[in-house]
N, C-alpha and C positions, 0 to 999 in steps of 0.2 A: 898566483899561479892559476892558469886556466883549468877548467874542469877536465878537459881531455888529457892534459899533461898530468894532472893529479891522479886520474884513473890509471894512467900508464905507470906512474910511480908506485901506486898500491899494488898493482899486478906484479911489478918487477921485484920489489923489496919485501912484500908480505906474502907473496906466493898465491895471491887471489886470482882466480881465473873464472870467467863466465862460461857456463856450460853451453856448448854449441849444439844446435838442433840439426839432425840429419834431414836431408830432403824428404825421406820417407815419413819421418815423424811430423814434419810440417804439413805434409799432405794428409796424414791420418787425423789430425785434430778436427778439421771441419766434418770429416766423416763420422767421428764419435759424436759430435754435437748434433748432427743430422739424425743419427740413430736414437739419441736421447729424445729429440723432439718427436720423432716418429713413434717412440714408445709412449710418450705422453699423449699424443694424439689418439693412439690406439686405446689407451686407458680411458680417455674422455669419451671416445666413441662407444666403447663397451658400457661405460656408465650410463650414457644417454640411451643406448639400446635397452639396458636393464630397467631404467626408469620408465621408458616408453612401454615396455612389456608389462611392468608392474602396474602402470596406470591403466592400461587396457584391461588387465585382469581385474583390478579393483572396480573399474567402471562397469564391466560386464557383470561382476558379482552383485554390485549395488543395483543395477538395472533389474536383475533377476530377483533380488531379495531387498526391496527398498527399505524395509524396517531396520536393516543393518545400519542405516544412517545414524540411528540413535545410539547404537553400540559403539560407534567410532566418533571421533571429534570432527564430524562433518556437518552437523546440523546447522552450523553457522555459515556454511558455504551456500550461496543462494541457490544454485542448481540442485544440490542434494537436499536442501531444506524443503524445497517444493516437491521434489521427487518422493521424499519420505512421507509427506503429508497428504498428497493428492494422487489420484489415478484419473485416467482419461474418461471422458463422457462424450458421446456423439453429438450432443446438443448444448449441454451446460459447460463444455470444455473440460472442466475438472470437478471432481467430487472427492470428499474425504475418504481416505483409505480405511479409517477406523471410526465409523459412525457409532454412536452410542457410548462414546467414551466420556470420562470426566477429566477435567483439567484443573490442576492447582498450580498457581504461579504467583509471581509478584509483578506488578505493573509499574514501570517507571516512565513509559511512553515510547511510542514508535518513532518519535522525532528527537529523542534524547541522546546526547553524547557527553561523556565526561569532559570533552574539550571545551564545552561551553562555560565551565567554571561555576555552575549553578548546582546547588544541592537539591535533589528531588527525593522526597520520602517515598519509598516503595509502598504500593498499595496491594494488600492481599487480593488475589483474583481466583475465584472458584466458579467453574462453569460445568454444567451437565448437559448432555446432548441426547436427542432421541435416536432411535435406530435409523432414521433417515438423515442424521447429521445436522439437525437444527437444535437450537436451544429448547430446553424443556418448557412446557406450558402448564400452568396450574389449572387452567380450564380444560374441559373435556369436549370433544365434538358432540354435536355440530357447533362450530364456532360462529360468532357474529361478525368477527373482523379477521381478515387475513392481512398480516403486515409483511410486505415483500420488500426486500432491499439488500443492502450490502452489510459491511461490518458495523455500520451505525445501528442496524437492527439486531445484529448478533451480540454486540458488546454489552456486558453488564457485569459488575463486580461480583455478583452472585445471581442465583437463578430468579430472584425476585426483583432484580434491578434492571432488566432489559426494558427497552421501550415498550414492547408488547405487553409485558406484565404490568408496568406502571399504567399503561393506557387502559388495560382491563380493570385495574383497581379504581381508576378515576371515573371511568365511564360506566362501570357495572356490566360491560359486555365482554363475553369470552373472546380472547384474542389468540390467534395462531401465529407463532413466530416462524417466518420463512426468510430469515436473514443469513447471509453467508459472505464472508470476506472474499474479495476478488471479483464478486459478481457485479454485473451492470445491467442496463436495460434489456438486452437480448435475453439474458438469463432470467430476469424478472418475468418476462413473457412466458418462458418455458416453465418456470415454477408455477405460474398460474395454471397452465395446462395440466401439469402433473399432479399438483397437490391441492389446488383450490377448486377446480371445476368438478371433480368427482363428488365432493360434498360441499355444495356452494354455500358460502357465508352470506351475510347481508351486505357487507362492504369488502372491497379489495383495495388496499392501499398500495399504490405504486410510489415507493419512497425514492425520490430522485435526489442524490447527493451531488451538489454542484461542484464539489472538489475534483472528482475523477470519473463521474459517470459518462461524460462526453468522451474522455479518453478510453473508457471501457468499450464504447461503441466502436471506436477506431481500432482497438486491439482485437475485438471480436472479428472484424473483417480481415484483419491480418491473419488471424487464426484460420479463417476459412480459406485464405490464399496459401499460407505458408506453414500452417501447423504450429505457429508460435503465438502465445498470449502472454504478454509481458515477459517474465522470465521462465514461463512454463513451456516446455517442449513436449508436444503431444506425441506419445510413444506410438500412436497408430498412424498419424499423418506425417510425422517428422522422421527422417531417416537417421541411421545410427551415427554417421560421420559428423553432421552438424551438432548433434546432441553431445557427442564426445568432445568436440572442439569447445563447446560452451562450458562443459564440466571442467575441462582443463583450464580454460581462461578464468572461470570463477574461482577455482581452487588456487590458482597462482595469484590472482588478485587479492584473495583473502589472506594468503600467507604474507604477501608484501605489505598489505595494510596492517596486519598484526605486528609485523616487525618494525614498521615505521610510525605507528600511531603514537601520538603523545599521550602519556597516561592521564594527564590532567593539566588544564591550563590554570592560570592564576585565577583566584576568586573574582567574581564580577566586580569591576571597579568603575573608573571613570570612562573607560572605553571597552564595552563588552565585545564579545565575539561578533563578527560581522553578520551572522545569521540570527542573532538573538534580538527580539524586539522588546522594548520596555513600554508598557502601557500604564497609564495613570487612571485609576478607578476610585473616585471618591476618597482621595488621600492614600490609596494603596498603590505602591510601586511594584508592578508584577512583571517578572521576566517570562517571556514565552516564545515559542517557536511557531512560525506560520508554515504549515506544510504545503498548502495549495494557494496559489495566487489567482486572481481573477484574470480571465482571458482579456487581452487589451483590444476588445472589439466592441462596436456599437451593437444595439439590439438587432438592427437590420442585417449587419454583417454576421452575427451569430446565426440568425434564422436562415441565412443564405448558404451557410457552410454545409458541407456534405454530412457531417456528423449530426447536426441539428435536423437536417432533412430526414435522416435515418431515424432519429429519435422521435420525430413527429409520426412517422409511419408505425413505429413500434407502439407508441401510446395509442394510436388510432386502432390498431389491432387488439391491444389490451382492452380498450373500451368496447369494441364489437363483441369480443368473446364474453366479457362480463355481462353485457346487456342481453346477449342471447341466452344466458343462463340465469337471468333475473338477479344479477349482482350489481350493486352500485359501484362503478369504478371511480376512484379518487386518486389524484396525483398529490403527493406531499412534497413540497420543496424544502430540502434540508440544507441550510446555509453552511458556509465555511467559517472558520475562525476569523479570517481577515475581513469578511463581510460584516461581522458583528463588532469586532474590536479595532478595525482599521482607523476609526476616527479618534481613538485614544492612544495611538502610538506616538511617543514623544521623541524629541531630538536626542535623547539619551540612548536611543537604540543603536544597534550595530550598523556598520557602514552599508551593508547590502540592503538592510531593511530600510534605512533612511533614503537610499537612492531610488527605491521603488514606491514608497508609500503614497506620494502625491498622485502618481499615475493610477495606483490601485484604488484610491478613494474616488477618482473620477469615473470609474467603470464598475463600482461595487454593486450596483443594482441592475446592471444590464441583463444578466442572465435570468434574474427573476422576472423582469419585464418580458423577456423572450418567452419564458414558460407561461406567463399569463396569456400571451397571444396564442400559444399552442393550445392551451387548455380551453380558451374561449372559442377558438376555431373548431375544436373537436367536441365542444359542449360537454366537457368533463370537469367536475368540480376540482378546484385547486385549493389546498390548504397551505397557507404561508406561515412558516415558523419565524421567519426573519424579523418581521416588524415587532413581535413580542420580545424576541431575543435582544433587539436593539434597545427597547424600553428597559429591560432588566439590566443590560449593560450600563445604561445611563444611571441606574440606581446603585451601581457598584457591584453587581452580581457577577461571579465568575462561573461560566457555564461549560467550559471546556477544560480538560487537563492541560496545564500550561505547556507541557512538552509531549503532547500526543495529539493526533488528528481528531480524536473523538470527544463527544460530550462527557462531562463528569456526571455524578449522580444528580446534581441540581439541573444540569442541562437536559437530561433524559426526563426528569419530572416536569420541567417547564414545557418541553415538547409534547409530552403526554397530555398535559392540561390544554394546550392549544388545540390539539387534534380532537380531544374529547369534547371540547366546547363546540367545535365545528360539527362533529357528528351529532351532538344533541340538537343543534340548530337544524341539521338535515332531517333528523327524526321528526322534529316538530313540523317541518315543511312537508315531509312525506305524509304525515297523518292528515295535514290540511289537503294535500293533493288527493289522497284516497277518499276523503269525505266530499271532494268537489266532483259532482257528476259530470262535469265537462272535460275532466282529464282523460288521457288515453291509456293510462296504465303503464307509464314509462318506468315507474318505480316498483320494486318487488313488494 
């Protein structure tokens, strides 16, 4: 029996009938669906307006009271982390909101991620700061050495572990710490003006970190044009709308990253994470992360770039100001981890490290050679840490935290010894020059 005749039989003998729809009801159903969709759209719009209003209110509140960042779970959002820690400065770009504080934390490394599948033992970190926002000094003014630089100068696991304190202990000369994270060559020059020239020391060290100081020069000029320095939006130079947009973007990105982040990858095995390098040091197999790569440029290409031209002008002005105040200007070249350990990276490293390492080895000394030419042209002494660090690496010494940008205790001590030896040699040469009646008094 066909289906149509079967349906007719069921309707005739079992009394089953299908309800019929009136024309009005047929017309009403799309209208009901449309009203439901309209109600849903209205609810979504109201929710969006509410979220927008709440975000505007929260943004305004945090802009007015930045320290609230630490009372809310926002200190891991890039925009608010910087806002909570720094305020604007007309020349330095940013300065600490709370100078004179003490910090207690644990250090695992600014390059560390659980995704690498490597266990890193946390290191206790205790730091005390002066009222001007720099690390404490054990020596008292007048100082013999001013050590000016970025976080390489600021970092120390305790107050006796900074480069300046170790340099003072090795050399016997009182050292002033003027190191601050985020700063670059333009800020070093301003620190010289503000904190060194009023009470001139014997030596002023311009500590150039090859990892990011050239990028700092570029970012400083961006700040002059746009009011932005890396992730920092200058509240004086930058208008409210772009600051709000960045805050929303950073917050959204943080939420998405937190929801999608893998808690932990498999332990380091035959194929490590693509960004993890494996170095072989005298029988030690060490996993580490390289934060800064060498610029793929020759010495002449570096020197011809706009940033290096600006750097040369900054160092020239640094030298002129020092000599006008009878201070000996010195440039100290601080190397990156890849410049020291690039030769020891093995084929067991992650894919991205393996793909770059040969090109990196080819240009590993180019920036040091460029700095030699700048210093020689300006007649400013240059202290090179890299050659000694490479000798120590050959001996199997680990001088950097494996998953951090910075030197470890051994690295800071080794750098202090290199600098102290150079200063001792300069002291000896200065005495010889003072005793030579033909000299013109170029040294203090």
